[in-house]
N, CA, C and O atoms as a GROMACS GRO file, in nm:
protein
  636
    1MET      N    1   4.986  10.498   0.719
    1MET     CA    2   4.905  10.599   0.751
    1MET      C    3   4.906  10.696   0.621
    1MET      O    4   4.999  10.744   0.556
    2GLN      N    5   4.760  10.706   0.609
    2GLN     CA    6   4.717  10.791   0.484
    2GLN      C    7   4.754  10.916   0.471
    2GLN      O    8   4.763  10.977   0.578
    3LYS      N    9   4.784  10.989   0.354
    3LYS     CA   10   4.821  11.132   0.371
    3LYS      C   11   4.687  11.217   0.334
    3LYS      O   12   4.584  11.174   0.282
    4ASP      N   13   4.715  11.353   0.377
    4ASP     CA   14   4.557  11.426   0.360
    4ASP      C   15   4.529  11.417   0.226
    4ASP      O   16   4.613  11.400   0.138
    5VAL      N   17   4.389  11.430   0.208
    5VAL     CA   18   4.326  11.414   0.071
    5VAL      C   19   4.274  11.573   0.063
    5VAL      O   20   4.216  11.627   0.157
    6LEU      N   21   4.303  11.636  -0.056
    6LEU     CA   22   4.264  11.772  -0.073
    6LEU      C   23   4.139  11.752  -0.130
    6LEU      O   24   4.127  11.649  -0.196
    7LEU      N   25   4.037  11.828  -0.119
    7LEU     CA   26   3.910  11.804  -0.176
    7LEU      C   27   3.826  11.957  -0.207
    7LEU      O   28   3.825  12.044  -0.121
    8THR      N   29   3.768  11.973  -0.319
    8THR     CA   30   3.722  12.096  -0.322
    8THR      C   31   3.553  12.058  -0.242
    8THR      O   32   3.510  11.945  -0.222
    9PRO      N   33   3.489  12.176  -0.213
    9PRO     CA   34   3.365  12.153  -0.163
    9PRO      C   35   3.286  12.067  -0.232
    9PRO      O   36   3.222  11.981  -0.172
   10GLU      N   37   3.280  12.079  -0.368
   10GLU     CA   38   3.201  11.987  -0.458
   10GLU      C   39   3.246  11.861  -0.462
   10GLU      O   40   3.161  11.773  -0.476
   11GLY      N   41   3.381  11.824  -0.451
   11GLY     CA   42   3.434  11.697  -0.424
   11GLY      C   43   3.382  11.643  -0.285
   11GLY      O   44   3.331  11.535  -0.258
   12LEU      N   45   3.400  11.714  -0.233
   12LEU     CA   46   3.344  11.682  -0.054
   12LEU      C   47   3.197  11.597  -0.080
   12LEU      O   48   3.175  11.477  -0.067
   13GLU      N   49   3.118  11.692  -0.117
   13GLU     CA   50   2.954  11.658  -0.147
   13GLU      C   51   2.953  11.520  -0.237
   13GLU      O   52   2.871  11.430  -0.218
   14ASN      N   53   3.048  11.520  -0.330
   14ASN     CA   54   3.043  11.388  -0.411
   14ASN      C   55   3.094  11.260  -0.326
   14ASN      O   56   3.026  11.157  -0.324
   15LEU      N   57   3.194  11.269  -0.270
   15LEU     CA   58   3.225  11.186  -0.198
   15LEU      C   59   3.120  11.140  -0.084
   15LEU      O   60   3.090  11.023  -0.064
   16LYS      N   61   3.078  11.226  -0.026
   16LYS     CA   62   2.956  11.213   0.070
   16LYS      C   63   2.837  11.122   0.012
   16LYS      O   64   2.798  11.020   0.069
   17LYS      N   65   2.790  11.165  -0.094
   17LYS     CA   66   2.680  11.122  -0.188
   17LYS      C   67   2.716  10.983  -0.224
   17LYS      O   68   2.629  10.897  -0.230
   18GLU      N   69   2.836  10.958  -0.248
   18GLU     CA   70   2.879  10.815  -0.296
   18GLU      C   71   2.878  10.736  -0.185
   18GLU      O   72   2.831  10.624  -0.201
   19ILE      N   73   2.922  10.770  -0.064
   19ILE     CA   74   2.914  10.668   0.042
   19ILE      C   75   2.781  10.642   0.075
   19ILE      O   76   2.742  10.527   0.097
   20GLU      N   77   2.698  10.755   0.080
   20GLU     CA   78   2.549  10.725   0.127
   20GLU      C   79   2.478  10.613   0.022
   20GLU      O   80   2.396  10.526   0.054
   21THR      N   81   2.523  10.635  -0.088
   21THR     CA   82   2.457  10.539  -0.205
   21THR      C   83   2.510  10.394  -0.192
   21THR      O   84   2.429  10.301  -0.190
   22LEU      N   85   2.624  10.375  -0.183
   22LEU     CA   86   2.667  10.265  -0.147
   22LEU      C   87   2.634  10.181  -0.033
   22LEU      O   88   2.602  10.062  -0.041
   23SER      N   89   2.645  10.265   0.095
   23SER     CA   90   2.594  10.235   0.214
   23SER      C   91   2.448  10.181   0.213
   23SER      O   92   2.425  10.072   0.267
   24THR      N   93   2.348  10.254   0.152
   24THR     CA   94   2.211  10.216   0.154
   24THR      C   95   2.183  10.144   0.025
   24THR      O   96   2.201  10.023   0.036
   25GLU      N   97   2.153  10.175  -0.068
   25GLU     CA   98   2.093  10.128  -0.188
   25GLU      C   99   2.168  10.006  -0.225
   25GLU      O  100   2.112   9.897  -0.217
   26LYS      N  101   2.324  10.020  -0.276
   26LYS     CA  102   2.376   9.911  -0.315
   26LYS      C  103   2.396   9.810  -0.202
   26LYS      O  104   2.388   9.691  -0.233
   27ARG      N  105   2.424   9.847  -0.064
   27ARG     CA  106   2.408   9.734   0.052
   27ARG      C  107   2.293   9.644   0.016
   27ARG      O  108   2.304   9.523  -0.005
   28ARG      N  109   2.174   9.716   0.011
   28ARG     CA  110   2.028   9.629   0.003
   28ARG      C  111   2.050   9.536  -0.128
   28ARG      O  112   2.036   9.414  -0.125
   29GLU      N  113   2.081   9.600  -0.229
   29GLU     CA  114   2.102   9.539  -0.354
   29GLU      C  115   2.185   9.399  -0.338
   29GLU      O  116   2.138   9.292  -0.376
   30VAL      N  117   2.291   9.411  -0.289
   30VAL     CA  118   2.384   9.298  -0.279
   30VAL      C  119   2.339   9.180  -0.161
   30VAL      O  120   2.368   9.061  -0.169
   31ALA      N  121   2.263   9.244  -0.052
   31ALA     CA  122   2.200   9.154   0.058
   31ALA      C  123   2.101   9.075  -0.013
   31ALA      O  124   2.096   8.952  -0.002
   32GLU      N  125   2.014   9.150  -0.092
   32GLU     CA  126   1.875   9.074  -0.178
   32GLU      C  127   1.947   8.964  -0.256
   32GLU      O  128   1.890   8.855  -0.261
   33ARG      N  129   2.077   8.981  -0.325
   33ARG     CA  130   2.138   8.874  -0.410
   33ARG      C  131   2.181   8.761  -0.331
   33ARG      O  132   2.167   8.643  -0.363
   34ILE      N  133   2.237   8.808  -0.219
   34ILE     CA  134   2.281   8.698  -0.148
   34ILE      C  135   2.187   8.599  -0.100
   34ILE      O  136   2.200   8.477  -0.102
   35LYS      N  137   2.056   8.691  -0.042
   35LYS     CA  138   1.944   8.604   0.007
   35LYS      C  139   1.885   8.527  -0.114
   35LYS      O  140   1.856   8.413  -0.080
   36GLU      N  141   1.858   8.554  -0.251
   36GLU     CA  142   1.818   8.492  -0.352
   36GLU      C  143   1.890   8.356  -0.384
   36GLU      O  144   1.836   8.249  -0.411
   37ALA      N  145   2.034   8.386  -0.372
   37ALA     CA  146   2.107   8.297  -0.402
   37ALA      C  147   2.116   8.151  -0.299
   37ALA      O  148   2.126   8.035  -0.340
   38ARG      N  149   2.111   8.198  -0.154
   38ARG     CA  150   2.063   8.106  -0.067
   38ARG      C  151   1.953   8.022  -0.083
   38ARG      O  152   1.942   7.908  -0.038
   39ASP      N  153   1.868   8.085  -0.154
   39ASP     CA  154   1.739   8.018  -0.171
   39ASP      C  155   1.734   7.902  -0.259
   39ASP      O  156   1.642   7.821  -0.263
   40PHE      N  157   1.860   7.901  -0.344
   40PHE     CA  158   1.870   7.807  -0.459
   40PHE      C  159   1.932   7.661  -0.367
   40PHE      O  160   1.942   7.549  -0.417
   41GLY      N  161   1.961   7.689  -0.256
   41GLY     CA  162   1.995   7.558  -0.186
   41GLY      C  163   2.139   7.541  -0.150
   41GLY      O  164   2.197   7.635  -0.095
   42ASP      N  165   2.199   7.436  -0.175
   42ASP     CA  166   2.358   7.425  -0.096
   42ASP      C  167   2.411   7.515  -0.149
   42ASP      O  168   2.404   7.532  -0.271
   43ILE      N  169   2.483   7.602  -0.062
   43ILE     CA  170   2.557   7.711  -0.092
   43ILE      C  171   2.710   7.669  -0.114
   43ILE      O  172   2.784   7.760  -0.152
   44SER      N  173   2.760   7.557  -0.096
   44SER     CA  174   2.893   7.503  -0.098
   44SER      C  175   2.917   7.504  -0.247
   44SER      O  176   3.028   7.533  -0.291
   45GLU      N  177   2.819   7.475  -0.324
   45GLU     CA  178   2.841   7.477  -0.495
   45GLU      C  179   2.777   7.549  -0.550
   45GLU      O  180   2.741   7.514  -0.662
   46ASN      N  181   2.729   7.695  -0.491
   46ASN     CA  182   2.625   7.774  -0.575
   46ASN      C  183   2.741   7.913  -0.601
   46ASN      O  184   2.793   7.994  -0.525
   47SER      N  185   2.746   7.889  -0.749
   47SER     CA  186   2.837   8.011  -0.802
   47SER      C  187   2.765   8.140  -0.768
   47SER      O  188   2.836   8.234  -0.732
   48GLU      N  189   2.644   8.156  -0.774
   48GLU     CA  190   2.567   8.286  -0.771
   48GLU      C  191   2.596   8.333  -0.612
   48GLU      O  192   2.639   8.446  -0.588
   49TYR      N  193   2.574   8.251  -0.524
   49TYR     CA  194   2.628   8.284  -0.394
   49TYR      C  195   2.754   8.341  -0.383
   49TYR      O  196   2.765   8.456  -0.340
   50ASP      N  197   2.878   8.258  -0.427
   50ASP     CA  198   3.006   8.298  -0.418
   50ASP      C  199   3.005   8.458  -0.500
   50ASP      O  200   3.072   8.548  -0.449
   51ASP      N  201   2.933   8.482  -0.612
   51ASP     CA  202   2.946   8.600  -0.681
   51ASP      C  203   2.881   8.694  -0.570
   51ASP      O  204   2.940   8.800  -0.545
   52ALA      N  205   2.775   8.666  -0.507
   52ALA     CA  206   2.720   8.773  -0.429
   52ALA      C  207   2.810   8.816  -0.320
   52ALA      O  208   2.841   8.934  -0.305
   53LYS      N  209   2.854   8.712  -0.236
   53LYS     CA  210   2.958   8.747  -0.140
   53LYS      C  211   3.087   8.820  -0.182
   53LYS      O  212   3.142   8.905  -0.111
   54ASN      N  213   3.135   8.778  -0.310
   54ASN     CA  214   3.240   8.852  -0.363
   54ASN      C  215   3.199   8.996  -0.378
   54ASN      O  216   3.262   9.078  -0.312
   55GLU      N  217   3.108   9.035  -0.453
   55GLU     CA  218   3.058   9.169  -0.460
   55GLU      C  219   3.021   9.227  -0.322
   55GLU      O  220   3.049   9.344  -0.300
   56GLN      N  221   2.969   9.165  -0.243
   56GLN     CA  222   2.963   9.228  -0.104
   56GLN      C  223   3.084   9.266  -0.048
   56GLN      O  224   3.095   9.371   0.015
   57ALA      N  225   3.180   9.186  -0.069
   57ALA     CA  226   3.338   9.225   0.017
   57ALA      C  227   3.388   9.352  -0.056
   57ALA      O  228   3.425   9.452   0.005
   58MET      N  229   3.385   9.340  -0.213
   58MET     CA  230   3.431   9.440  -0.273
   58MET      C  231   3.342   9.584  -0.252
   58MET      O  232   3.394   9.693  -0.274
   59LEU      N  233   3.235   9.572  -0.216
   59LEU     CA  234   3.159   9.690  -0.180
   59LEU      C  235   3.178   9.740  -0.049
   59LEU      O  236   3.163   9.860  -0.026
   60GLU      N  237   3.219   9.637   0.066
   60GLU     CA  238   3.244   9.695   0.198
   60GLU      C  239   3.391   9.761   0.175
   60GLU      O  240   3.419   9.865   0.235
   61ALA      N  241   3.478   9.702   0.093
   61ALA     CA  242   3.605   9.755   0.082
   61ALA      C  243   3.615   9.888   0.019
   61ALA      O  244   3.702   9.970   0.048
   62ARG      N  245   3.515   9.906  -0.076
   62ARG     CA  246   3.512  10.047  -0.145
   62ARG      C  247   3.457  10.154  -0.045
   62ARG      O  248   3.498  10.270  -0.054
   63ILE      N  249   3.347  10.112   0.069
   63ILE     CA  250   3.298  10.196   0.133
   63ILE      C  251   3.401  10.236   0.252
   63ILE      O  252   3.392  10.346   0.306
   64ALA      N  253   3.496  10.142   0.287
   64ALA     CA  254   3.561  10.169   0.390
   64ALA      C  255   3.706  10.280   0.333
   64ALA      O  256   3.766  10.366   0.399
   65THR      N  257   3.728  10.236   0.185
   65THR     CA  258   3.837  10.318   0.132
   65THR      C  259   3.798  10.478   0.138
   65THR      O  260   3.874  10.571   0.166
   66LEU      N  261   3.653  10.482   0.102
   66LEU     CA  262   3.591  10.629   0.092
   66LEU      C  263   3.567  10.691   0.208
   66LEU      O  264   3.575  10.813   0.223
   67GLU      N  265   3.529  10.589   0.319
   67GLU     CA  266   3.519  10.666   0.474
   67GLU      C  267   3.661  10.714   0.525
   67GLU      O  268   3.676  10.817   0.591
   68ASP      N  269   3.767  10.628   0.488
   68ASP     CA  270   3.903  10.666   0.522
   68ASP      C  271   3.917  10.799   0.447
   68ASP      O  272   3.933  10.897   0.520
   69LYS      N  273   3.915  10.819   0.324
   69LYS     CA  274   3.939  10.949   0.246
   69LYS      C  275   3.873  11.061   0.314
   69LYS      O  276   3.938  11.163   0.338
   70LEU      N  277   3.754  11.053   0.346
   70LEU     CA  278   3.663  11.137   0.411
   70LEU      C  279   3.730  11.169   0.551
   70LEU      O  280   3.743  11.285   0.590
   71ARG      N  281   3.758  11.094   0.601
   71ARG     CA  282   3.842  11.095   0.765
   71ARG      C  283   3.976  11.204   0.744
   71ARG      O  284   4.005  11.295   0.821
   72SER      N  285   4.030  11.176   0.648
   72SER     CA  286   4.143  11.248   0.620
   72SER      C  287   4.131  11.374   0.505
   72SER      O  288   4.233  11.423   0.456
   73ALA      N  289   4.030  11.409   0.477
   73ALA     CA  290   3.996  11.522   0.396
   73ALA      C  291   4.036  11.655   0.470
   73ALA      O  292   4.017  11.689   0.588
   74SER      N  293   4.094  11.719   0.367
   74SER     CA  294   4.103  11.868   0.392
   74SER      C  295   4.047  11.932   0.262
   74SER      O  296   4.084  11.909   0.147
   75VAL      N  297   3.934  12.032   0.311
   75VAL     CA  298   3.854  12.078   0.194
   75VAL      C  299   3.920  12.221   0.180
   75VAL      O  300   3.964  12.295   0.268
   76ILE      N  301   3.913  12.238   0.048
   76ILE     CA  302   3.988  12.377   0.001
   76ILE      C  303   3.882  12.494   0.027
   76ILE      O  304   3.766  12.484  -0.013
   77ASP      N  305   3.926  12.596   0.090
   77ASP     CA  306   3.852  12.705   0.145
   77ASP      C  307   3.859  12.780   0.027
   77ASP      O  308   3.969  12.822  -0.009
   78ALA      N  309   3.750  12.805  -0.044
   78ALA     CA  310   3.723  12.894  -0.177
   78ALA      C  311   3.779  13.045  -0.144
   78ALA      O  312   3.847  13.112  -0.223
   79SER      N  313   3.740  13.084  -0.016
   79SER     CA  314   3.786  13.234   0.021
   79SER      C  315   3.943  13.249   0.028
   79SER      O  316   3.988  13.363   0.031
   80GLU      N  317   4.028  13.143   0.030
   80GLU     CA  318   4.141  13.151   0.047
   80GLU      C  319   4.230  13.161  -0.087
   80GLU      O  320   4.351  13.182  -0.092
   81LEU      N  321   4.151  13.142  -0.183
   81LEU     CA  322   4.179  13.125  -0.357
   81LEU      C  323   4.194  13.279  -0.405
   81LEU      O  324   4.127  13.361  -0.343
   82ASP      N  325   4.265  13.316  -0.495
   82ASP     CA  326   4.266  13.439  -0.548
   82ASP      C  327   4.314  13.400  -0.692
   82ASP      O  328   4.349  13.287  -0.728
   83ASN      N  329   4.310  13.517  -0.770
   83ASN     CA  330   4.355  13.509  -0.923
   83ASN      C  331   4.502  13.553  -0.952
   83ASN      O  332   4.548  13.586  -1.061
   84GLU      N  333   4.573  13.547  -0.820
   84GLU     CA  334   4.717  13.569  -0.838
   84GLU      C  335   4.824  13.444  -0.847
   84GLU      O  336   4.932  13.442  -0.906
   85VAL      N  337   4.751  13.325  -0.760
   85VAL     CA  338   4.866  13.247  -0.769
   85VAL      C  339   4.796  13.092  -0.778
   85VAL      O  340   4.708  13.066  -0.696
   86VAL      N  341   4.834  12.991  -0.873
   86VAL     CA  342   4.772  12.875  -0.888
   86VAL      C  343   4.783  12.781  -0.775
   86VAL      O  344   4.893  12.734  -0.744
   87ARG      N  345   4.655  12.747  -0.700
   87ARG     CA  346   4.636  12.665  -0.614
   87ARG      C  347   4.557  12.548  -0.640
   87ARG      O  348   4.508  12.542  -0.753
   88VAL      N  349   4.533  12.453  -0.560
   88VAL     CA  350   4.448  12.364  -0.559
   88VAL      C  351   4.296  12.411  -0.546
   88VAL      O  352   4.252  12.436  -0.434
   89GLY      N  353   4.215  12.422  -0.658
   89GLY     CA  354   4.090  12.476  -0.662
   89GLY      C  355   4.119  12.590  -0.771
   89GLY      O  356   4.029  12.672  -0.788
   90SER      N  357   4.220  12.600  -0.834
   90SER     CA  358   4.223  12.709  -0.934
   90SER      C  359   4.176  12.671  -1.068
   90SER      O  360   4.163  12.551  -1.095
   91LEU      N  361   4.152  12.754  -1.147
   91LEU     CA  362   4.079  12.714  -1.290
   91LEU      C  363   4.205  12.799  -1.388
   91LEU      O  364   4.203  12.921  -1.400
   92VAL      N  365   4.285  12.732  -1.440
   92VAL     CA  366   4.401  12.773  -1.488
   92VAL      C  367   4.406  12.795  -1.666
   92VAL      O  368   4.419  12.694  -1.735
   93ASN      N  369   4.398  12.889  -1.712
   93ASN     CA  370   4.408  12.906  -1.872
   93ASN      C  371   4.569  12.909  -1.895
   93ASN      O  372   4.651  12.981  -1.839
   94VAL      N  373   4.590  12.814  -1.988
   94VAL     CA  374   4.722  12.825  -2.029
   94VAL      C  375   4.738  12.810  -2.198
   94VAL      O  376   4.645  12.778  -2.273
   95LYS      N  377   4.854  12.837  -2.235
   95LYS     CA  378   4.871  12.834  -2.387
   95LYS      C  379   4.984  12.747  -2.405
   95LYS      O  380   5.086  12.780  -2.344
   96ASP      N  381   4.988  12.620  -2.492
   96ASP     CA  382   5.074  12.559  -2.520
   96ASP      C  383   5.170  12.620  -2.605
   96ASP      O  384   5.144  12.647  -2.722
   97GLU      N  385   5.284  12.645  -2.549
   97GLU     CA  386   5.385  12.729  -2.660
   97GLU      C  387   5.424  12.650  -2.798
   97GLU      O  388   5.455  12.692  -2.908
   98GLY      N  389   5.410  12.528  -2.751
   98GLY     CA  390   5.457  12.435  -2.909
   98GLY      C  391   5.347  12.425  -2.990
   98GLY      O  392   5.378  12.444  -3.108
   99SER      N  393   5.239  12.404  -2.976
   99SER     CA  394   5.130  12.384  -3.060
   99SER      C  395   5.054  12.519  -3.072
   99SER      O  396   4.992  12.539  -3.176
  100GLY      N  397   5.054  12.610  -2.977
  100GLY     CA  398   4.958  12.726  -2.984
  100GLY      C  399   4.824  12.722  -2.930
  100GLY      O  400   4.753  12.822  -2.924
  101LYS      N  401   4.783  12.580  -2.881
  101LYS     CA  402   4.661  12.565  -2.830
  101LYS      C  403   4.639  12.621  -2.692
  101LYS      O  404   4.719  12.617  -2.598
  102SER      N  405   4.519  12.675  -2.692
  102SER     CA  406   4.474  12.733  -2.550
  102SER      C  407   4.391  12.624  -2.474
  102SER      O  408   4.293  12.571  -2.527
  103LEU      N  409   4.432  12.594  -2.350
  103LEU     CA  410   4.381  12.490  -2.268
  103LEU      C  411   4.337  12.562  -2.109
  103LEU      O  412   4.400  12.654  -2.058
  104LYS      N  413   4.222  12.500  -2.053
  104LYS     CA  414   4.192  12.543  -1.942
  104LYS      C  415   4.185  12.408  -1.860
  104LYS      O  416   4.126  12.307  -1.898
  105TYR      N  417   4.263  12.424  -1.727
  105TYR     CA  418   4.293  12.296  -1.628
  105TYR      C  419   4.218  12.351  -1.491
  105TYR      O  420   4.231  12.468  -1.452
  106THR      N  421   4.156  12.276  -1.439
  106THR     CA  422   4.114  12.295  -1.290
  106THR      C  423   4.221  12.206  -1.213
  106THR      O  424   4.247  12.088  -1.238
  107ILE      N  425   4.269  12.273  -1.129
  107ILE     CA  426   4.359  12.191  -1.036
  107ILE      C  427   4.277  12.140  -0.911
  107ILE      O  428   4.211  12.217  -0.841
  108VAL      N  429   4.284  12.017  -0.889
  108VAL     CA  430   4.231  11.937  -0.779
  108VAL      C  431   4.320  11.852  -0.714
  108VAL      O  432   4.437  11.838  -0.751
  109GLY      N  433   4.262  11.784  -0.602
  109GLY     CA  434   4.337  11.686  -0.524
  109GLY      C  435   4.324  11.553  -0.607
  109GLY      O  436   4.226  11.532  -0.679
  110SER      N  437   4.429  11.464  -0.594
  110SER     CA  438   4.411  11.325  -0.650
  110SER      C  439   4.290  11.258  -0.646
  110SER      O  440   4.283  11.161  -0.722
  111THR      N  441   4.194  11.283  -0.578
  111THR     CA  442   4.065  11.192  -0.542
  111THR      C  443   3.991  11.243  -0.656
  111THR      O  444   3.909  11.171  -0.715
  112GLU      N  445   4.016  11.370  -0.694
  112GLU     CA  446   3.872  11.420  -0.777
  112GLU      C  447   3.932  11.435  -0.923
  112GLU      O  448   3.858  11.479  -1.011
  113ALA      N  449   4.077  11.397  -0.954
  113ALA     CA  450   4.118  11.406  -1.077
  113ALA      C  451   4.025  11.344  -1.174
  113ALA      O  452   3.958  11.244  -1.152
  114ASP      N  453   4.028  11.430  -1.312
  114ASP     CA  454   3.956  11.335  -1.416
  114ASP      C  455   4.031  11.429  -1.523
  114ASP      O  456   4.007  11.549  -1.539
  115PRO      N  457   4.130  11.347  -1.596
  115PRO     CA  458   4.182  11.434  -1.707
  115PRO      C  459   4.098  11.447  -1.827
  115PRO      O  460   4.112  11.538  -1.909
  116SER      N  461   4.020  11.365  -1.834
  116SER     CA  462   3.917  11.362  -1.973
  116SER      C  463   3.828  11.493  -1.936
  116SER      O  464   3.771  11.557  -2.025
  117GLU      N  465   3.821  11.521  -1.830
  117GLU     CA  466   3.722  11.658  -1.808
  117GLU      C  467   3.839  11.772  -1.767
  117GLU      O  468   3.801  11.860  -1.690
  118ASN      N  469   3.957  11.775  -1.805
  118ASN     CA  470   4.042  11.868  -1.754
  118ASN      C  471   4.085  11.903  -1.633
  118ASN      O  472   4.147  12.005  -1.603
  119ARG      N  473   4.044  11.802  -1.553
  119ARG     CA  474   4.052  11.810  -1.385
  119ARG      C  475   4.191  11.747  -1.335
  119ARG      O  476   4.200  11.630  -1.299
  120LEU      N  477   4.283  11.825  -1.337
  120LEU     CA  478   4.422  11.770  -1.310
  120LEU      C  479   4.451  11.752  -1.165
  120LEU      O  480   4.406  11.833  -1.084
  121SER      N  481   4.536  11.631  -1.120
  121SER     CA  482   4.570  11.633  -0.984
  121SER      C  483   4.682  11.716  -0.942
  121SER      O  484   4.779  11.715  -1.018
  122ASN      N  485   4.687  11.788  -0.835
  122ASN     CA  486   4.792  11.843  -0.779
  122ASN      C  487   4.921  11.780  -0.799
  122ASN      O  488   5.028  11.841  -0.812
  123GLU      N  489   4.904  11.636  -0.802
  123GLU     CA  490   5.040  11.529  -0.792
  123GLU      C  491   5.087  11.504  -0.937
  123GLU      O  492   5.198  11.456  -0.957
  124SER      N  493   5.002  11.537  -1.040
  124SER     CA  494   5.021  11.514  -1.184
  124SER      C  495   5.155  11.610  -1.234
  124SER      O  496   5.185  11.713  -1.173
  125PRO      N  497   5.213  11.572  -1.326
  125PRO     CA  498   5.315  11.642  -1.400
  125PRO      C  499   5.290  11.770  -1.409
  125PRO      O  500   5.359  11.853  -1.351
  126VAL      N  501   5.185  11.800  -1.484
  126VAL     CA  502   5.141  11.958  -1.520
  126VAL      C  503   5.081  12.006  -1.388
  126VAL      O  504   5.140  12.104  -1.341
  127GLY      N  505   4.980  11.962  -1.321
  127GLY     CA  506   4.946  12.010  -1.171
  127GLY      C  507   5.057  12.067  -1.097
  127GLY      O  508   5.055  12.182  -1.054
  128LYS      N  509   5.171  11.972  -1.080
  128LYS     CA  510   5.288  11.994  -0.996
  128LYS      C  511   5.341  12.132  -1.059
  128LYS      O  512   5.343  12.232  -0.988
  129ALA      N  513   5.375  12.136  -1.168
  129ALA     CA  514   5.432  12.245  -1.250
  129ALA      C  515   5.388  12.387  -1.246
  129ALA      O  516   5.458  12.489  -1.242
  130LEU      N  517   5.204  12.370  -1.247
  130LEU     CA  518   5.160  12.484  -1.236
  130LEU      C  519   5.119  12.547  -1.095
  130LEU      O  520   5.077  12.662  -1.087
  131LEU      N  521   5.132  12.467  -0.992
  131LEU     CA  522   5.111  12.504  -0.852
  131LEU      C  523   5.219  12.610  -0.818
  131LEU      O  524   5.340  12.592  -0.828
  132GLY      N  525   5.154  12.728  -0.777
  132GLY     CA  526   5.259  12.823  -0.689
  132GLY      C  527   5.288  12.941  -0.830
  132GLY      O  528   5.336  13.053  -0.811
  133ARG      N  529   5.256  12.899  -0.941
  133ARG     CA  530   5.308  13.000  -1.044
  133ARG      C  531   5.202  13.098  -1.054
  133ARG      O  532   5.088  13.078  -1.012
  134LYS      N  533   5.239  13.203  -1.110
  134LYS     CA  534   5.151  13.344  -1.138
  134LYS      C  535   5.124  13.364  -1.280
  134LYS      O  536   5.195  13.322  -1.371
  135ASN      N  537   5.020  13.428  -1.294
  135ASN     CA  538   4.979  13.492  -1.441
  135ASN      C  539   5.109  13.529  -1.506
  135ASN      O  540   5.197  13.598  -1.453
  136GLY      N  541   5.114  13.472  -1.636
  136GLY     CA  542   5.218  13.520  -1.713
  136GLY      C  543   5.355  13.418  -1.715
  136GLY      O  544   5.435  13.418  -1.808
  137ASP      N  545   5.367  13.337  -1.603
  137ASP     CA  546   5.478  13.251  -1.582
  137ASP      C  547   5.465  13.151  -1.708
  137ASP      O  548   5.363  13.128  -1.772
  138SER      N  549   5.595  13.095  -1.727
  138SER     CA  550   5.603  12.987  -1.848
  138SER      C  551   5.661  12.859  -1.769
  138SER      O  552   5.765  12.869  -1.705
  139VAL      N  553   5.601  12.761  -1.774
  139VAL     CA  554   5.653  12.628  -1.720
  139VAL      C  555   5.679  12.535  -1.814
  139VAL      O  556   5.616  12.529  -1.920
  140LYS      N  557   5.796  12.440  -1.776
  140LYS     CA  558   5.830  12.334  -1.880
  140LYS      C  559   5.782  12.206  -1.782
  140LYS      O  560   5.796  12.192  -1.661
  141VAL      N  561   5.730  12.130  -1.869
  141VAL     CA  562   5.645  12.005  -1.800
  141VAL      C  563   5.713  11.891  -1.872
  141VAL      O  564   5.716  11.890  -1.996
  142GLN      N  565   5.773  11.784  -1.793
  142GLN     CA  566   5.814  11.683  -1.836
  142GLN      C  567   5.692  11.592  -1.826
  142GLN      O  568   5.626  11.585  -1.722
  143LEU      N  569   5.668  11.531  -1.924
  143LEU     CA  570   5.542  11.413  -1.935
  143LEU      C  571   5.593  11.297  -1.931
  143LEU      O  572   5.713  11.281  -1.953
  144PRO      N  573   5.496  11.178  -1.897
  144PRO     CA  574   5.520  11.070  -1.854
  144PRO      C  575   5.595  10.981  -1.956
  144PRO      O  576   5.675  10.888  -1.940
  145ASN      N  577   5.538  11.044  -2.076
  145ASN     CA  578   5.597  10.962  -2.217
  145ASN      C  579   5.719  11.010  -2.260
  145ASN      O  580   5.749  10.979  -2.375
  146GLY      N  581   5.804  11.084  -2.191
  146GLY     CA  582   5.913  11.137  -2.201
  146GLY      C  583   5.937  11.283  -2.284
  146GLY      O  584   6.045  11.341  -2.294
  147LYS      N  585   5.817  11.324  -2.336
  147LYS     CA  586   5.817  11.457  -2.398
  147LYS      C  587   5.803  11.563  -2.305
  147LYS      O  588   5.750  11.545  -2.195
  148ALA      N  589   5.845  11.666  -2.338
  148ALA     CA  590   5.842  11.801  -2.258
  148ALA      C  591   5.758  11.906  -2.318
  148ALA      O  592   5.774  11.930  -2.438
  149ARG      N  593   5.658  11.980  -2.240
  149ARG     CA  594   5.589  12.104  -2.322
  149ARG      C  595   5.595  12.221  -2.236
  149ARG      O  596   5.598  12.211  -2.113
  150LYS      N  597   5.598  12.318  -2.289
  150LYS     CA  598   5.628  12.425  -2.244
  150LYS      C  599   5.469  12.506  -2.234
  150LYS      O  600   5.397  12.512  -2.334
  151LEU      N  601   5.431  12.556  -2.118
  151LEU     CA  602   5.300  12.625  -2.109
  151LEU      C  603   5.307  12.752  -2.035
  151LEU      O  604   5.374  12.774  -1.934
  152LYS      N  605   5.222  12.839  -2.104
  152LYS     CA  606   5.237  12.996  -2.036
  152LYS      C  607   5.116  13.001  -1.993
  152LYS      O  608   5.024  12.961  -2.064
  153ILE      N  609   5.094  13.050  -1.868
  153ILE     CA  610   4.972  13.085  -1.776
  153ILE      C  611   4.937  13.208  -1.846
  153ILE      O  612   5.016  13.300  -1.865
  154THR      N  613   4.783  13.204  -1.894
  154THR     CA  614   4.743  13.312  -1.957
  154THR      C  615   4.647  13.388  -1.871
  154THR      O  616   4.623  13.507  -1.894
  155LYS      N  617   4.567  13.293  -1.731
  155LYS     CA  618   4.461  13.361  -1.684
  155LYS      C  619   4.467  13.241  -1.556
  155LYS      O  620   4.506  13.126  -1.572
  156ILE      N  621   4.423  13.295  -1.444
  156ILE     CA  622   4.411  13.212  -1.325
  156ILE      C  623   4.267  13.289  -1.277
  156ILE      O  624   4.238  13.409  -1.276
  157GLU      N  625   4.182  13.157  -1.235
  157GLU     CA  626   4.063  13.189  -1.189
  157GLU      C  627   4.023  13.094  -1.072
  157GLU      O  628   4.074  12.984  -1.054
  158VAL      N  629   3.924  13.153  -0.994
  158VAL     CA  630   3.886  13.049  -0.873
  158VAL      C  631   3.780  12.976  -0.943
  158VAL      O  632   3.683  13.025  -1.001
  159ALA      N  633   3.813  12.848  -0.930
  159ALA     CA  634   3.720  12.736  -1.003
  159ALA      C  635   3.598  12.729  -0.949
  159ALA      O  636   3.515  12.649  -0.992
   0.00000   0.00000   0.00000
C-alpha cells in the first residue's frame, strides 16, 4: 500500500499535465514507432520493434505510477499555511551558522522535491529538521555524508 503523497496545488497541476502528455502524445508516438517497426517485416528478429515495445512498457509503467500517486495525493491547502510554523508548502529562509550563508528552501512532498531548485522533501534530513519549527529556532541537521549543519530559521513565508 502506497503512503499518502503530499502535493502543493502547483505540483498537482504538474502531475496532471504529465499524465495527460504521456497518455496522449507519447502513446501516439510509441504506437507509431511500433507500426513502423512492424512494416519492416518479420518481428521475431526486429530490434526496432523490440525497442518500441520496451518503450511502450516503460511508458505504461510510468503512467500507472503517476496515476497511483494522483489517487493517493493529498493537496496542501494554502489557507492552512501561516508564517508561524514550518509546514509542507512553506518557504523557509535559514542562515547556516557554520558558513554564515543565507539560504531559502521550499518544503514540498517527496514527489515534487528538486534539491537543485531548493525544493526540499519533507522526508529529507533538512526538511524533516525544519518541519514544525518556528521563526528564530535553530536546528542541527545530520547530513547523509556524516557532517552536521546548524541552521537558524530567519523567516517563514507561504510558498
